C-alpha positions, 0 to 999 in steps of 0.5 A: 621569245617570239617563237615561244609565244607563237607556239603557245598561241597556236597550241591554245587556238588548236586546243580551243577548237577541239573543245567546241561542243554541239549546241545543248538542245535541252536548253532550246525550247521545244514547240509542242503542237497546239490543240486548237478546239474550234467549238461553236458556243451559244449563250443559254440560261441556267436553272436548278431543281431540288429533288425530294429529300435535298433541302434548301439550296441557297446558292449554286454555281456551275463551271462552263465546259470550256472555260474557268468561268463559274455562273450561278444564282440564288436558290432553286426555282425559276430561270437564272440570268442567261450568258452561260456558254454551252457548245452548240453540239454536245461533245463527249466528256463534257465535265463540269464542276458544280458548287452549291451551298446547302446551309445546315442550322444557319451555317454555310455548307458548301459542296462541290462535285464534278459531273458530266453534262448529259447528251443533248441533241439541241443546246438549250437551257442548263438545268442543275438537278440536286438529289439526296446524298449530295448527288448532282446531274446537269442537263441541257433542254432546249424546249422543256422545263423541269415541269414537263414530262419530256424534260430529260430528268423527271421532277419526281425522281428521287435517285440520281440517274447514272452519269453518262460519258 
């Protein structure tokens, strides 16, 4: 009887050794290379400008290029508080979401568009330009407000300039 149990035990041991499998690599988490973006950000102020044919902008918000934070203010005209974080140097493909409220007959009318921040040489205040047909453009200007003939988008322009990449 002892021999019979010994044979069963040996056979079970031999078979279990054959059944061992390689580790399942699909269950092992694969470490993806992390993309570290080292961009120097500077705080700037934001403002908006309504071009002819737009109507009244009640509220507006603009998303920072490298965060999920939305900054904004009430109505167009004047500089809104600072603290918007803008890269010190312009980066290709800097897309931002702009959200604004253009009330119609006393009712909220929120509009949201994505656009690029136009190329700049020096980081400065952000200006959100609203055009007819719910077009929007975003520029940074370190030295010139919308009243200046040197501002990136002149105040009497009625059609939105093409987006830059």
